[in-house]
C-alpha positions as CSV (number, residue, x, y, z in Angstrom):
1,M,10.7,-6.7,74.8
2,A,13.6,-5.1,75.5
3,F,14.2,-3.0,78.5
4,S,16.8,-0.2,78.8
5,S,17.2,-0.3,82.4
6,T,17.0,-2.6,85.2
7,I,13.9,-3.9,86.6
8,A,13.4,-2.5,90.3
9,P,14.0,-4.7,93.2
10,G,11.6,-6.4,95.2
11,Q,9.8,-8.4,92.2
12,T,8.7,-12.3,92.5
13,L,10.3,-14.5,90.1
14,L,8.5,-17.5,89.4
15,L,11.2,-19.7,88.3
16,D,11.0,-23.0,85.5
17,A,13.6,-26.1,86.8
18,D,14.1,-28.2,84.1
19,D,15.9,-26.7,80.8
20,T,15.7,-23.5,82.3
21,L,17.9,-23.6,85.5
22,W,19.2,-27.3,84.6
23,E,19.7,-29.6,81.5
24,N,16.9,-32.2,81.2
25,N,15.5,-33.0,77.9
26,I,18.5,-34.1,76.4
27,Y,18.6,-36.9,78.9
28,F,15.3,-37.7,77.7
29,E,16.6,-37.5,73.9
30,R,19.2,-39.6,74.6
31,A,17.5,-42.2,76.1
32,I,14.8,-41.9,72.9
33,A,17.1,-42.5,70.5
34,D,18.5,-45.2,72.2
35,F,15.0,-47.3,72.5
36,I,14.4,-46.2,68.5
37,S,17.3,-48.1,67.9
38,Y,16.5,-50.8,69.8
39,L,13.4,-51.3,68.4
40,N,14.9,-51.3,65.1
41,H,11.4,-51.4,63.5
42,E,10.9,-53.3,60.2
43,C,8.1,-51.0,58.8
44,Y,8.2,-47.9,60.4
45,S,11.4,-45.2,60.1
46,A,12.6,-43.6,63.5
47,E,10.6,-40.6,62.5
48,E,7.3,-42.3,62.6
49,V,8.3,-44.3,65.4
50,R,9.5,-40.9,67.2
51,S,5.9,-39.8,66.3
52,F,3.9,-42.8,67.5
53,L,5.8,-42.5,71.0
54,N,4.6,-38.5,71.1
55,D,1.3,-39.4,70.7
56,V,1.7,-42.5,73.3
57,E,3.3,-39.9,75.8
58,R,0.6,-37.3,75.3
59,E,-1.6,-40.3,76.6
60,T,0.7,-41.3,79.5
61,V,0.8,-37.3,80.8
62,R,-3.2,-37.4,80.5
63,E,-3.6,-40.6,82.4
64,R,-0.5,-40.5,84.6
65,G,1.1,-37.2,84.9
66,Y,5.1,-36.2,84.4
67,G,8.3,-38.1,85.6
68,L,10.4,-40.9,85.1
69,A,7.7,-44.0,85.9
70,S,5.3,-42.0,83.1
71,F,8.1,-41.8,80.6
72,Q,8.8,-45.4,81.0
73,H,5.3,-46.1,80.9
74,S,5.2,-44.9,77.7
75,L,8.3,-46.8,76.0
76,I,6.9,-49.6,77.1
77,V,3.3,-48.9,75.6
78,C,5.1,-47.6,72.5
79,F,7.2,-50.9,72.2
80,E,4.2,-53.4,73.1
81,R,2.0,-51.6,70.1
82,L,4.7,-51.7,67.5
83,S,5.8,-55.5,68.3
84,S,4.1,-57.9,66.9
85,S,4.8,-60.4,69.9
86,P,4.5,-60.1,73.2
87,I,7.8,-58.2,75.0
88,P,9.8,-61.0,76.7
89,A,11.3,-59.7,80.0
90,E,15.0,-59.5,78.7
91,K,13.7,-56.6,76.2
92,H,11.5,-55.3,78.8
93,E,14.3,-54.8,81.3
94,R,16.1,-53.2,78.5
95,I,13.5,-50.7,77.6
96,V,13.0,-49.9,81.4
97,G,16.8,-49.4,81.3
98,F,16.6,-46.4,78.9
99,A,14.2,-44.7,81.4
100,Q,16.0,-45.4,84.3
101,S,19.4,-44.3,82.7
102,I,18.1,-40.8,83.2
103,S,18.0,-40.7,86.6
104,R,21.7,-41.5,86.7
105,Y,23.2,-38.1,85.1
106,E,24.4,-35.4,87.2
107,I,22.8,-32.2,87.2
108,Q,24.0,-29.7,84.8
109,L,23.7,-26.1,85.4
110,L,22.4,-24.1,82.2
111,P,25.2,-21.2,81.8
112,G,24.5,-18.3,83.9
113,V,22.6,-19.8,86.4
114,A,25.3,-20.5,89.3
115,D,26.6,-16.9,89.2
116,V,23.1,-15.4,88.3
117,L,21.1,-16.8,90.6
118,P,22.1,-15.7,94.0
119,S,22.3,-12.4,92.6
120,L,18.8,-12.4,92.0
121,A,17.7,-14.0,95.1
122,S,19.4,-11.3,96.9
123,R,17.2,-8.5,95.4
124,H,14.2,-10.3,94.8
125,R,11.5,-13.3,95.8
126,L,12.2,-16.4,94.0
127,I,9.7,-19.2,93.8
128,L,10.7,-22.3,92.2
129,M,7.4,-23.6,89.8
130,T,7.8,-26.3,88.2
131,K,5.6,-29.2,86.9
132,G,6.4,-33.2,87.0
133,N,6.8,-35.7,89.9
134,E,7.2,-33.9,93.2
135,F,9.5,-36.2,94.4
136,E,12.1,-35.9,91.6
137,Q,11.5,-32.4,90.8
138,K,12.9,-31.7,94.8
139,D,15.5,-34.0,94.7
140,K,17.0,-32.7,91.4
141,L,16.7,-29.4,93.3
142,M,18.4,-30.4,96.5
143,R,21.4,-31.8,94.3
144,S,21.4,-29.0,92.2
145,G,22.6,-27.0,95.3
146,L,20.1,-23.8,94.2
147,A,17.6,-24.9,97.2
148,A,18.6,-21.9,99.4
149,Y,18.2,-19.8,96.7
150,F,14.2,-20.3,96.8
151,V,11.6,-19.0,99.9
152,A,9.0,-21.9,98.2
153,V,8.7,-24.7,95.8
154,E,5.5,-25.6,93.9
155,V,5.0,-28.7,91.6
156,P,1.6,-28.5,90.1
157,K,0.2,-31.4,88.0
158,E,0.1,-29.1,85.0
159,K,1.1,-25.4,84.6
160,D,-2.0,-24.0,82.9
161,P,-3.5,-20.8,83.7
162,D,-5.3,-22.0,86.9
163,A,-2.0,-23.2,88.7
164,Y,-0.6,-20.0,88.4
165,R,-4.0,-18.3,89.9
166,F,-3.7,-20.7,92.6
167,V,0.1,-19.4,93.1
168,R,-0.7,-15.8,93.0
169,K,-3.7,-16.4,95.4
170,K,-1.6,-18.4,97.7
171,Y,1.4,-16.3,98.2
172,D,-0.2,-13.2,97.8
173,L,1.7,-11.9,94.7
174,D,0.7,-8.6,93.0
175,H,0.2,-9.3,89.4
176,R,2.4,-5.9,88.6
177,S,5.9,-7.1,89.9
178,T,5.9,-11.5,89.2
179,W,7.3,-12.6,86.7
180,M,7.0,-16.2,85.7
181,V,10.6,-17.4,83.6
182,G,11.3,-20.2,81.3
183,N,11.6,-21.9,78.4
184,S,8.3,-23.5,77.4
185,P,5.6,-21.5,75.5
186,K,2.9,-24.0,76.5
187,S,4.0,-24.3,80.3
188,D,5.5,-21.6,81.1
189,I,4.9,-18.5,79.1
190,N,1.6,-18.3,77.8
191,P,-0.2,-19.7,80.9
192,A,1.3,-17.3,82.9
193,L,0.5,-14.4,80.4
194,A,-3.2,-15.4,80.6
195,A,-3.0,-15.2,84.4
196,G,-1.9,-12.0,84.3
197,L,1.4,-12.3,85.0
198,H,4.6,-10.6,83.5
199,A,7.2,-13.6,81.7
200,V,10.6,-14.1,80.8
201,F,11.1,-16.6,77.7
202,I,14.4,-17.9,77.6
203,P,14.3,-20.6,74.6
204,H,16.1,-23.7,75.2
205,P,17.2,-25.4,71.8
206,H,16.3,-28.8,72.9
207,T,12.9,-28.2,74.2
208,W,10.2,-31.0,74.3
209,M,8.4,-31.0,71.5
210,L,5.1,-31.4,73.6
211,E,6.0,-28.2,75.1
212,H,6.3,-26.3,71.7
213,E,3.7,-23.7,71.0
214,A,3.5,-20.1,69.6
215,V,4.5,-17.2,72.1
216,E,1.2,-15.3,72.4
217,P,1.8,-11.4,72.8
218,A,1.5,-9.6,76.2
219,Q,-1.8,-7.9,76.8
220,N,-2.0,-4.0,78.0
221,G,0.1,-3.5,81.3
222,Q,2.1,-7.2,80.8
223,H,5.7,-7.3,79.8
224,L,7.5,-10.1,77.9
225,L,10.7,-10.5,77.7
226,E,13.1,-12.6,75.6
227,L,16.3,-13.7,76.5
228,E,19.0,-15.5,74.8
229,S,20.6,-17.2,78.1
230,F,20.0,-17.3,82.0
231,T,22.9,-15.1,82.2
232,E,21.2,-11.9,81.0
233,M,18.8,-12.1,83.7
234,G,21.2,-10.2,85.9
235,R,21.2,-7.6,83.4
236,H,17.5,-6.8,83.8
237,F,16.7,-7.6,87.5
């Protein structure tokens, strides 16, 4: 949906973090590529190993949630299930290293975020709402230099409609002036719309494949805005 004019000040913007404000999944993809290359399976292609890993990650998320520890667990389980013998300590440490390499990357803000976010914070109320490991997400926020622009931080275990309803009630949010901004149809856009909020969809070319889902249409009284980059937020809000 396109807007011909700027939306009135005083909105509440719930902002996703990973792959909305800063790069995230590209680092996991690099680790996965290194993992698959290291596994070098004699029977399965790289695509088949990746599909197997996706299934393992789905299991891990249900059992352990998100974060580096869960990702590391998924790599180890995948390696064990696809190996004909137990993993030697040396290989185990190498696999752990693939996961831990992600934590060493500097926070790389996405285009437009550094310039637009301060302006948004001057006109609207910003709440960070990003799923994952709470310590890891808050640490990334502090390292990003963006923490001062948010009045609150929410890190639910899962971003489903109930999570949005909870935040809406906790902060006494008016659904008519509350927007979820993010890159994931599964976690940001569709559940926010299901909870009665507006949404701003900013696709990222490397969104985690487990977050892929068809974007649902906005219902009567709701707005769904799709932007090419975060820079465009400044033109609408």
